[in-house]
C-alpha positions in Angstrom: 66.1 -159.3 3.5 63.9 -158.9 0.4 61.6 -156.7 2.4 64.5 -154.5 3.6 65.8 -154.1 0.1 62.3 -153.2 -1.2 62.0 -150.4 1.4 65.4 -149.1 0.6 64.6 -149.0 -3.1 61.3 -147.3 -2.4 63.1 -144.7 -0.3 65.7 -144.0 -3.0 63.0 -143.6 -5.7 61.1 -141.2 -3.5 64.2 -139.2 -2.7 65.1 -138.9 -6.4 61.6 -137.6 -7.1 61.9 -135.0 -4.3 65.3 -133.6 -5.4 64.0 -131.4 -8.3 61.6 -129.6 -6.0 64.2 -129.1 -3.3 66.6 -127.7 -5.9 64.0 -125.4 -7.4 63.2 -124.1 -3.9 66.8 -123.6 -3.0 67.8 -121.6 -6.1 64.5 -119.6 -6.0 63.4 -120.0 -9.6 60.5 -117.7 -8.9 61.9 -114.5 -7.3 59.7 -112.9 -4.6 57.3 -110.2 -5.6 58.6 -106.7 -4.7 56.3 -103.8 -3.7 57.4 -100.6 -5.4 56.0 -97.0 -5.4 56.9 -94.7 -8.3 56.3 -91.0 -7.8 56.1 -89.4 -11.2 56.4 -85.5 -11.2 54.1 -84.2 -14.0 54.8 -80.5 -13.5 55.5 -78.3 -16.6 59.2 -78.1 -16.0 59.4 -81.9 -16.5 58.3 -81.6 -20.1 61.9 -81.2 -21.2 63.4 -84.1 -19.4 65.0 -87.1 -21.2 62.0 -89.5 -21.0 63.8 -92.2 -23.1 66.6 -92.5 -20.5 64.2 -92.8 -17.7 62.2 -95.5 -19.5 65.5 -97.3 -20.3 66.4 -97.2 -16.6 63.1 -98.7 -15.6 63.5 -101.4 -18.3 66.9 -102.3 -16.9 65.5 -102.4 -13.4 62.5 -104.6 -14.2 64.8 -107.0 -16.0 66.6 -107.5 -12.7 63.3 -107.4 -10.8 60.9 -109.3 -13.1 58.0 -109.6 -10.7 56.7 -106.6 -8.8 53.6 -104.7 -7.7 54.0 -101.1 -8.7 51.9 -98.2 -7.3 52.2 -95.3 -9.7 51.5 -91.8 -8.2 51.6 -89.1 -10.8 51.4 -85.6 -9.2 51.8 -81.9 -9.8 49.3 -79.4 -8.1 47.5 -82.5 -6.9 47.5 -86.3 -7.5 46.8 -86.7 -11.2 46.8 -90.5 -11.2 47.1 -93.2 -8.6 47.0 -96.7 -10.2 48.5 -100.2 -9.4 50.3 -102.3 -12.0 51.4 -105.9 -11.8 54.8 -106.6 -13.4 55.1 -110.3 -14.4 58.3 -111.7 -16.0 59.6 -108.2 -16.6 56.6 -107.2 -18.7 55.8 -103.6 -17.7 54.2 -102.5 -21.0 51.0 -101.2 -19.4 52.9 -99.0 -17.0 55.2 -97.8 -19.7 52.2 -96.8 -21.9 50.8 -94.8 -19.0 54.0 -92.9 -18.5 54.4 -92.2 -22.2 50.9 -90.7 -22.2 51.6 -88.3 -19.3 50.7 -84.6 -19.8 53.1 -82.3 -18.1 51.3 -79.3 -16.6 51.2 -77.2 -13.4 53.7 -76.9 -10.5 54.9 -79.6 -8.2 53.4 -79.8 -4.7 55.6 -82.3 -2.8 53.2 -82.9 0.1 52.3 -86.4 -1.2 56.0 -87.5 -0.7 55.7 -87.2 3.1 53.1 -90.0 3.3 54.5 -93.2 4.8 54.5 -96.2 2.4 54.8 -99.9 2.9 56.9 -100.4 -0.2 60.2 -102.2 -0.4 61.6 -99.3 -2.4 60.4 -95.9 -3.7 61.4 -94.1 -6.9 60.9 -90.3 -7.3 61.3 -89.0 -10.8 61.6 -85.2 -10.5 63.9 -82.2 -11.3 63.6 -80.9 -7.7 62.7 -77.4 -8.7 61.1 -75.9 -5.6 58.7 -73.4 -7.0 56.4 -72.9 -4.0 57.3 -75.4 -1.3 60.4 -77.5 -0.5 61.1 -81.0 -1.6 61.2 -83.0 1.7 61.0 -86.8 1.7 59.8 -89.1 4.4 62.9 -90.5 6.1 61.3 -93.9 6.8 60.8 -94.6 3.1 64.0 -95.7 1.3 63.6 -93.5 -1.8 65.8 -93.2 -4.9 65.7 -89.8 -6.6 66.0 -90.1 -10.3 66.7 -87.1 -12.6 67.2 -86.7 -16.4 66.6 -83.0 -16.7 69.5 -80.7 -17.4 67.8 -77.8 -15.5 67.4 -79.7 -12.3 68.0 -78.5 -8.8 70.9 -80.9 -8.1 71.7 -79.7 -4.6 68.2 -80.5 -3.4 67.9 -83.8 -5.2 71.3 -85.0 -3.8 70.4 -83.9 -0.3 67.0 -85.6 -0.2 68.3 -88.8 -1.8 70.7 -89.1 1.1 68.4 -88.2 3.9 65.8 -90.7 2.7 68.2 -93.6 3.1 68.2 -94.0 -0.7 70.4 -92.4 -3.3 70.4 -89.7 -5.9 70.9 -90.9 -9.5 71.6 -88.3 -12.2 71.0 -90.1 -15.5 72.8 -87.2 -17.2 76.0 -88.3 -15.5 75.9 -92.1 -15.3 75.1 -95.0 -17.7 71.9 -97.1 -17.3 74.1 -100.0 -16.1 75.8 -97.8 -13.5 72.4 -96.5 -12.4 70.9 -100.0 -11.9 74.2 -101.1 -10.1 73.5 -98.5 -7.4 70.2 -100.2 -6.7 71.7 -103.6 -5.9 71.7 -104.7 -2.3 75.5 -104.4 -2.0 75.8 -101.6 -4.5 77.0 -99.1 -2.0 79.8 -101.3 -0.7 81.0 -102.2 -4.2 80.9 -98.5 -5.2 83.4 -97.5 -2.6 86.1 -99.4 -4.3 84.8 -99.4 -7.9 86.7 -97.6 -10.6 83.5 -96.9 -12.6 83.2 -93.3 -13.9 80.5 -92.1 -11.6 80.5 -88.3 -10.8 80.9 -87.9 -7.0 79.2 -84.5 -7.3 76.2 -86.0 -8.9 75.8 -89.4 -7.3 76.5 -89.6 -3.6 76.1 -92.5 -1.3 74.5 -92.1 2.1 77.7 -93.6 3.6 79.5 -90.4 2.8 77.3 -88.4 5.1 78.9 -88.0 8.6 75.5 -87.9 10.3 72.1 -87.5 8.8 70.8 -85.8 12.0 72.6 -82.6 11.1 70.5 -79.5 10.4 71.7 -76.3 8.7 70.5 -72.8 8.1 71.4 -69.1 8.2 70.9 -66.3 10.7 70.4 -62.7 9.7 69.0 -59.4 11.0 67.4 -56.6 9.1 70.9 -55.4 8.2 71.9 -58.7 6.6 73.8 -61.9 7.6 75.0 -62.2 11.2 78.6 -63.4 11.7 79.2 -65.0 15.1 75.6 -65.7 16.1 75.5 -68.6 18.6 73.4 -71.7 17.7 72.8 -74.3 20.4 70.6 -77.3 20.8 68.7 -77.6 24.1 70.9 -75.0 25.7 74.1 -77.1 25.4 77.4 -76.0 23.8 76.8 -75.1 20.2 78.4 -73.5 17.1 78.7 -70.0 15.7 77.7 -68.7 12.3 80.2 -67.9 9.6 80.6 -64.8 7.5 77.5 -65.7 5.5 75.5 -66.3 8.7 75.5 -70.1 7.9 75.6 -72.9 10.5 75.4 -76.6 10.7 74.7 -78.6 13.9 73.5 -82.0 15.0 69.9 -82.1 16.2 67.0 -84.5 16.5 63.3 -84.0 15.9 61.8 -82.6 19.1 65.0 -80.7 20.1 64.9 -77.0 20.7 67.2 -74.8 18.5 68.3 -71.6 20.3 69.7 -68.8 18.2 71.3 -65.8 20.1 73.3 -62.7 19.3 74.4 -59.8 21.5 71.8 -57.1 21.4 69.3 -59.3 19.7 66.2 -61.1 21.0 66.9 -64.8 21.3 64.9 -67.1 19.1 63.8 -70.6 20.1 62.6 -73.0 17.4 61.2 -76.5 17.8 62.9 -79.0 15.4 60.4 -80.9 13.3 61.0 -82.6 10.0 62.6 -79.5 8.4 66.4 -79.7 8.1 67.0 -76.2 6.9 66.2 -73.0 8.8 66.2 -69.3 8.0 66.3 -67.3 11.3 65.6 -63.6 11.6 66.9 -62.0 14.9 65.4 -58.7 15.9 66.8 -55.9 18.1 66.2 -56.5 21.8 65.1 -52.9 22.1 61.6 -53.9 20.9 61.0 -55.3 24.4 61.6 -52.0 26.0 58.8 -50.4 24.0 56.3 -52.6 25.8 57.3 -51.1 29.2 55.0 -48.2 30.0 55.6 -46.0 33.1 52.2 -44.7 34.3 51.8 -41.6 36.4 49.1 -39.2 37.3 48.0 -37.2 34.3 44.8 -35.6 33.2 46.1 -34.7 29.8 44.8 -36.4 26.6 47.4 -37.2 24.0 46.9 -34.9 21.0 47.0 -36.3 17.5 47.7 -34.1 14.5 47.5 -34.5 10.7 50.9 -34.9 9.1 50.1 -35.8 5.5 50.8 -39.5 6.3 47.7 -39.7 8.6 47.1 -38.8 12.2 50.0 -39.2 14.6 50.7 -38.6 18.3 52.1 -35.0 18.4 54.7 -35.9 21.0 56.2 -38.6 18.8 56.7 -36.4 15.7 60.1 -34.9 16.5 59.1 -31.6 15.0 56.6 -28.8 15.5 53.2 -28.9 13.8 50.5 -26.3 14.2 46.9 -27.4 13.9 43.8 -25.2 13.8 40.7 -27.1 14.8 37.1 -26.5 13.7 36.2 -24.5 16.8 39.2 -22.1 16.3 38.6 -21.9 12.6 35.0 -20.8 13.0 35.6 -18.2 15.6 34.6 -14.8 14.2 32.4 -14.1 11.2 34.6 -15.3 8.3 32.8 -15.9 5.0 35.7 -17.6 3.3 38.6 -19.9 4.2 41.2 -17.2 3.7 39.6 -14.9 6.3 38.9 -17.8 8.6 42.6 -18.6 8.8 43.8 -15.0 9.0 46.1 -14.6 12.0 45.9 -18.2 13.0 48.8 -19.8 11.1 51.7 -18.0 12.6 54.0 -15.5 10.8 52.8 -15.2 7.2 52.3 -12.5 4.6 48.7 -13.8 4.1 46.1 -11.1 4.7 42.3 -10.7 4.4 41.0 -10.7 0.8 44.0 -12.5 -0.6 43.9 -16.0 -2.0 45.2 -18.6 0.4 47.5 -20.0 -2.3 49.5 -16.8 -2.0 50.5 -17.6 1.6 54.2 -17.1 2.3 55.6 -18.3 5.6 58.3 -16.1 7.0 61.6 -18.0 7.2 59.7 -21.0 6.0 60.5 -21.0 2.3 63.2 -23.4 1.1 66.5 -21.6 0.5 67.6 -21.4 -3.2 70.6 -20.1 -5.0 68.4 -19.6 -8.1 67.1 -16.2 -9.2 63.5 -15.5 -8.3 62.8 -15.0 -12.0 64.4 -18.3 -12.9 61.6 -20.6 -14.2 63.2 -23.5 -12.4 63.1 -21.8 -9.0 60.8 -23.2 -6.4 57.6 -21.3 -5.7 57.7 -19.1 -2.6 54.0 -19.9 -1.9 52.8 -22.6 0.4 51.4 -25.8 -1.1 47.7 -26.3 -0.5 46.6 -29.9 0.1 42.9 -30.7 0.5 42.1 -34.2 1.7 45.2 -35.5 0.0 44.8 -33.5 -3.3 47.5 -31.1 -4.1 46.1 -27.8 -5.5 48.3 -26.6 -8.3 49.6 -23.0 -8.0 51.8 -20.9 -10.2 55.2 -19.9 -9.0 54.6 -16.3 -9.6 51.2 -15.3 -8.3 48.8 -18.1 -7.3 45.1 -17.6 -8.1 45.1 -13.8 -8.4 41.8 -13.6 -10.3 39.1 -12.7 -7.7 36.6 -15.1 -9.3 39.1 -18.0 -8.8 40.1 -17.4 -5.2 40.5 -20.4 -3.0 37.9 -18.6 -0.8 35.4 -19.5 -3.6 36.8 -23.0 -3.9 35.8 -24.5 -0.6 33.2 -23.9 2.0 34.9 -23.1 5.4 32.0 -24.6 7.2 32.9 -28.0 5.7 36.5 -27.8 7.1 37.3 -30.0 10.0 40.9 -28.9 10.6 43.9 -27.1 9.0 47.5 -28.1 9.7 50.5 -26.0 8.9 53.7 -27.9 8.0 57.0 -26.1 7.6 60.6 -27.1 7.2 61.3 -30.8 7.8 57.6 -31.5 8.5 56.7 -30.3 5.0 59.6 -31.6 2.9 59.6 -35.0 4.7 56.2 -35.7 3.2 56.0 -33.6 0.0 59.6 -33.3 -1.0 60.6 -30.1 -2.9 57.0 -29.3 -3.5 56.6 -28.6 0.2 59.8 -26.6 0.5 57.9 -23.4 1.0 55.5 -24.9 3.6 52.3 -26.9 3.3 48.7 -26.1 4.4 46.8 -29.3 5.0 43.0 -28.9 4.9 40.9 -31.8 6.1 37.2 -31.5 5.3 34.3 -33.0 7.2 33.2 -34.8 4.2 35.7 -36.0 1.7 34.2 -38.0 -1.0 35.4 -41.2 0.6 33.4 -41.2 3.8 31.6 -38.6 5.8 28.4 -36.6 5.5 28.2 -32.9 6.0 25.8 -31.7 8.6 25.9 -28.2 7.3 25.2 -28.6 3.7 23.2 -30.9 1.3 26.1 -30.7 -1.1 28.7 -32.9 0.5 31.2 -32.6 -2.4 34.7 -31.9 -1.4 35.3 -28.8 -3.6 33.9 -27.1 -6.6 35.2 -27.5 -10.1 35.1 -31.3 -9.8 31.9 -32.2 -11.6 32.1 -35.5 -13.3 30.7 -35.3 -16.9 32.6 -38.2 -18.7 30.6 -41.0 -20.4 32.9 -44.0 -19.8 32.6 -47.5 -21.1 32.6 -50.4 -18.5 35.9 -52.2 -18.4 35.3 -55.6 -19.9 36.9 -58.9 -18.9 36.3 -60.4 -22.3 39.6 -61.6 -23.8 39.9 -61.0 -27.5 43.1 -62.8 -28.2 44.0 -65.2 -31.0 44.6 -68.1 -28.7 41.2 -67.7 -27.0 39.5 -67.5 -30.3 41.1 -70.8 -31.3 39.8 -72.5 -28.2 36.3 -71.3 -28.9 36.1 -73.7 -31.8 36.0 -76.6 -29.4 32.9 -77.6 -27.4 34.2 -79.9 -24.7 36.8 -79.3 -22.0 38.8 -82.3 -23.1 39.0 -80.9 -26.6 40.0 -77.5 -25.3 42.7 -78.9 -23.0 44.1 -81.1 -25.8 44.4 -78.1 -28.1 45.9 -76.0 -25.3 48.7 -78.6 -24.8 49.8 -78.1 -28.4 49.1 -74.4 -28.5 51.1 -73.4 -25.4 54.4 -74.2 -27.1 54.2 -70.8 -28.7 53.4 -68.9 -25.4 55.6 -70.6 -22.8 57.3 -67.4 -21.8 54.1 -65.3 -21.6 52.6 -65.4 -18.1 49.4 -63.7 -19.3 48.7 -66.5 -21.6 48.3 -68.9 -18.7 46.2 -66.4 -16.8 43.9 -66.0 -19.8 43.6 -69.8 -20.4 43.0 -70.4 -16.7 40.1 -68.0 -16.7 38.7 -69.6 -19.9 38.9 -73.1 -18.5 37.2 -72.0 -15.3 34.1 -71.3 -17.4 33.7 -75.1 -17.7 33.6 -75.4 -13.9 36.9 -77.2 -13.5 38.6 -75.3 -10.7 41.4 -77.8 -10.3 42.5 -77.7 -13.9 42.2 -73.9 -14.0 44.5 -73.7 -11.0 47.0 -76.1 -12.6 47.2 -74.0 -15.7 47.5 -70.8 -13.8 50.4 -72.1 -11.7 52.4 -72.6 -14.9 53.2 -68.9 -14.5 55.3 -69.9 -11.5 57.1 -72.7 -13.3 58.5 -70.3 -16.0 59.2 -67.5 -13.5 60.7 -69.2 -10.5 61.3 -66.8 -7.6 59.8 -63.8 -9.4 57.8 -62.0 -6.7 55.8 -59.9 -9.0 54.6 -63.1 -10.9 54.0 -64.8 -7.5 51.6 -61.9 -6.6 49.9 -62.0 -10.0 49.1 -65.7 -9.5 48.1 -65.2 -5.9 45.6 -62.4 -6.8 44.1 -64.6 -9.6 43.9 -67.6 -7.2 42.0 -65.4 -4.7 39.6 -64.2 -7.4 39.1 -67.9 -8.4 38.4 -68.8 -4.7 41.5 -71.0 -4.6 42.7 -69.7 -1.2 44.9 -72.7 -0.5 47.0 -72.0 -3.6 47.1 -68.4 -2.6 48.2 -69.4 0.9 51.2 -71.4 -0.5 52.2 -68.5 -2.6 52.0 -65.9 0.2 54.1 -68.2 2.4 56.7 -68.4 -0.4 56.7 -64.6 -0.7 57.1 -64.1 3.0 60.2 -66.4 2.9 61.6 -64.4 -0.1 60.7 -61.0 1.3 61.0 -61.2 5.1 61.5 -57.4 5.5 58.5 -56.3 3.4 55.5 -55.1 5.5 53.2 -56.5 2.8 54.5 -60.0 3.3 53.1 -60.2 6.8 49.8 -58.5 6.1 49.1 -60.9 3.1 50.0 -63.9 5.1 47.7 -62.9 8.0 44.9 -62.3 5.6 45.2 -65.6 3.7 45.4 -67.5 7.0 42.2 -65.7 7.9 40.6 -66.8 4.6 41.7 -70.5 5.0 40.5 -70.9 8.6 43.9 -70.5 10.4 42.4 -67.8 12.7 44.8 -68.0 15.6 47.8 -67.9 13.2 46.4 -64.8 11.6 45.8 -63.1 14.9 49.3 -63.9 16.0 50.7 -62.1 13.0 48.4 -59.1 13.5 49.5 -58.9 17.2 53.1 -59.0 16.3 52.6 -56.2 13.7 50.8 -54.0 16.3 53.5 -54.7 18.9 56.4 -54.1 16.6 57.4 -57.8 16.8 59.1 -58.0 13.4 62.1 -55.9 14.3 62.8 -53.0 11.9 59.9 -53.8 9.5 58.0 -50.6 8.9 54.2 -51.1 8.9 53.2 -47.4 8.9 52.2 -47.5 5.3 49.6 -50.2 5.8 48.8 -49.7 9.5 45.3 -48.6 8.8 44.6 -51.6 6.6 46.0 -54.1 9.1 44.1 -52.6 12.0 40.8 -52.9 10.2 41.5 -56.5 9.2 42.5 -57.4 12.7 39.3 -55.9 14.1 37.3 -57.8 11.5 39.0 -61.1 12.6 38.4 -60.5 16.3 34.8 -59.5 15.8 33.9 -62.4 13.5 35.7 -65.2 15.3 35.9 -64.2 19.0 34.7 -67.7 20.1 37.4 -69.4 18.2 40.3 -67.2 19.3 42.5 -66.8 22.3 42.2 -63.0 22.8 44.8 -62.8 25.4 46.7 -59.5 24.9 44.2 -58.1 22.4 43.3 -54.5 23.3 39.7 -53.5 24.0 39.4 -51.2 21.1 39.7 -54.1 18.7 36.4 -55.5 20.0 34.4 -52.4 19.0 32.0 -52.8 16.1 32.9 -51.9 12.6 30.5 -49.5 10.9 31.5 -49.0 7.3 29.1 -48.8 4.4 31.8 -50.1 2.1 35.5 -50.8 2.3 37.5 -50.9 -1.0 41.0 -52.4 -1.1 43.3 -52.0 -4.0 46.4 -54.2 -4.4 49.0 -54.3 -7.2 51.9 -56.5 -7.9 54.3 -53.7 -9.0 55.0 -50.7 -6.8 56.0 -48.7 -9.9 52.7 -49.3 -11.6 51.5 -46.0 -13.2 47.7 -45.7 -12.7 45.1 -43.3 -11.4 41.8 -44.0 -9.6 38.7 -41.7 -9.7 35.8 -42.0 -7.3 32.5 -40.4 -8.3 29.7 -39.9 -5.6 26.0 -40.0 -6.3 26.0 -36.2 -6.9 28.5 -36.7 -9.7 31.4 -35.1 -7.9 34.8 -36.8 -8.1 37.8 -37.4 -6.0 41.1 -38.7 -7.5 43.9 -40.8 -6.1 47.1 -41.1 -8.1 49.7 -43.8 -8.1 52.0 -42.1 -10.5 55.6 -40.9 -10.2 54.6 -37.6 -11.7 51.9 -36.8 -9.1 52.7 -39.0 -6.1 56.4 -39.7 -6.2 56.8 -39.8 -2.4 54.1 -42.4 -2.1 55.9 -44.7 -4.6 59.2 -44.2 -2.7 57.5 -45.2 0.6 56.1 -48.3 -1.0 59.5 -49.4 -2.2 61.2 -48.6 1.1 58.6 -50.2 3.3 57.7 -53.0 0.9 53.9 -52.6 0.6 51.5 -52.3 -2.3 48.0 -51.7 -0.8 45.6 -48.8 -0.5 42.3 -48.7 1.4 39.2 -46.5 0.9 36.3 -46.3 3.3 32.7 -45.2 2.8 31.4 -44.2 6.2 27.9 -42.8 6.6 28.1 -42.3 2.8 25.7 -40.6 0.5 23.0 -43.0 -0.6 23.0 -43.9 -4.2 25.4 -45.1 -6.8 29.1 -44.6 -6.4 31.4 -45.0 -9.4 35.0 -46.1 -9.6 37.0 -45.2 -12.7 40.6 -46.2 -13.6 43.2 -44.8 -16.0 46.4 -46.7 -16.7 49.7 -45.8 -18.3 51.5 -49.1 -18.1 50.6 -50.4 -21.6 54.2 -50.3 -22.7 55.4 -52.4 -19.8 56.9 -55.7 -20.8 55.9 -57.4 -17.5 52.3 -58.1 -16.6 51.0 -55.6 -14.1 47.9 -56.7 -12.2 45.5 -54.8 -10.0 43.2 -56.6 -7.6 40.4 -54.7 -6.0 38.1 -56.1 -3.3 34.8 -54.4 -2.4 33.2 -55.2 1.0 29.7 -53.8 1.6 28.6 -53.5 5.2 32.1 -54.4 6.3 32.2 -56.2 9.6 28.4 -56.6 9.8 26.3 -59.7 9.6 25.1 -58.8 6.1 28.6 -58.2 4.8 29.2 -59.1 1.1 32.5 -59.4 -0.7 33.5 -59.2 -4.3 37.0 -59.6 -5.7 38.1 -58.7 -9.2 41.4 -58.5 -11.0 42.4 -56.5 -14.1 45.6 -56.4 -16.1 46.7 -52.8 -16.3 48.7 -53.4 -19.4 45.4 -53.9 -21.4 43.8 -50.5 -20.4 44.3 -47.9 -23.1 42.0 -45.2 -21.9 40.1 -44.1 -18.8 37.3 -46.7 -18.1 34.6 -47.5 -15.6 36.0 -50.0 -13.2 32.8 -50.7 -11.3 29.9 -49.3 -9.3 28.8 -49.6 -5.7 25.2 -48.9 -4.6 24.8 -47.7 -1.0 
């Protein structure tokens, strides 16, 4: 009995001692540690956010989640910081200190957000401004998107908060208490019946989404949005687009989206992680152009000069007369006027008369003005020699015998003469060609070619170069650069820049100059980040996008350039330049097959009504280079044989400019000090500027083929000083283009800063 009572008492004492530990375990006095990832956008636009509200939100959250492991990932152009913090008993001072010391600079690249995490919860602090790429979150990571900026892209933030199984919380619309309420495990359920003042437009629960497998987009042609285009998934019954070309349809990753429209070529798109699609449909007639009916024929297709370049004569749509070298040199003519006598058709031109006095019968433009009216068009044909228009008076041409055109050019150096009249003339030269045009192509223009008949290979006389020009300097003599020169280390320079930039936030050239200056310290990543600020303050401005892309290429940051050219292609899908630039940057970054695919589509008219005639020569040379250099890495199926022929250029010079209205002039001087000029001005080349605007291109190419040995000089003259927007010119010089010993040099200049004609550079052949 005594023994039994003793055992009972011992058991009761043991049980009473055990109760506290059972109770503590039951009520969980030490909450489990949570794993949290915080993505902290440090791009320039985040500088104006409400940091105090964001920190107050985190304080409230850590009060409810006192113990946590936090991975902080601060990012803009790249990951600026990746660090782990231990939060114990709601103490997050170290993390807060790090966030308070953040420098906001550069543009947000959202790639890092697609990485899969093992966190219990993710926070993304961003304004969602999609400068270059789109904000897309990994759906497997429950992410809460937090915003405190008044300039945020709310539509994007709201959409991504929903699709990531999280939520979007706009701290401008809700209180800190309401924001943390949304993070509770049953917050969504409570919210549906709650009477709290939470803006439904700003804070949306994922429960309100009918189905997160829906995708959306728009369908358009070269004429604009397409109403009634059919969108289907895997060929099953689908939907049609509305008046704005918009659609929304359920689709899963791996499905095939099919877009079709009567008379248009059907597009098939593999669904990946993207939930938004912009679809361009092209006319089905492009397929017909690939069908060639072959028959017996011994004739060779004749190409003629049109002022735009050489074109198949049968495709012109109007008559053009060409006198070739053999026809020109028949007889014993001693000058160009006599050489052409009787060979241009019905004219009033006769032996001994200057060619600029040629009048084509029935060829002059009709005019209601009096012949004596000073505004009346000249009755005499326009003379164009290798692209240079020869000025002639309206009332007599060059009547002085010592100044005849016969003395102005050697007929033995003429390769061909083409006569343009009517539409053929005005289509290219406008009213200047209303009385007809005589196109003279020499055997040796200054850009390429060597005369076999004369040691003097200059194009014409009276073009001797005698100027003594100063070399265009890249030294920046601006106040803000002089201030930075006072500091010795990069850290000191950067610290001063962060304070200095407040006065220059709206000046893209400021960031261009600072980027170049920082690059002198060898920090390419920081230089790129500063340069990209131009994009942050000019979102969607194509001219600024090109400015940054040109500078990025000069700084050898081709992956930044790639992102920008992809953005431009999305903004300007009907511009010829968009596709050429994209192909070239893919070529530079090692995406050779992608580049070839674009080139092939350009050559096969695979982009619908996009007109590539203005840059056809440029694109052809670049495609040939790609095929020659990377044959072993490419699938050459469908590539014509002539693209495999060797390139044999002494030099290739490419000029690109971010503004098609840029007013500048180039001058090329050969080793004999003879010059050739190319004008990009409205006054002298208005039709060219019009073509650039219509076709959407901004590139010109010059080739040195079998060129004179010695030093070639390139000069530039600019008249854009008064322009409020930065106008940049990028020029790339390839020596021995396409050969094993090829060299390449890229430079950029700001045309606004050029106040007089200057020496741009020299090429030694």
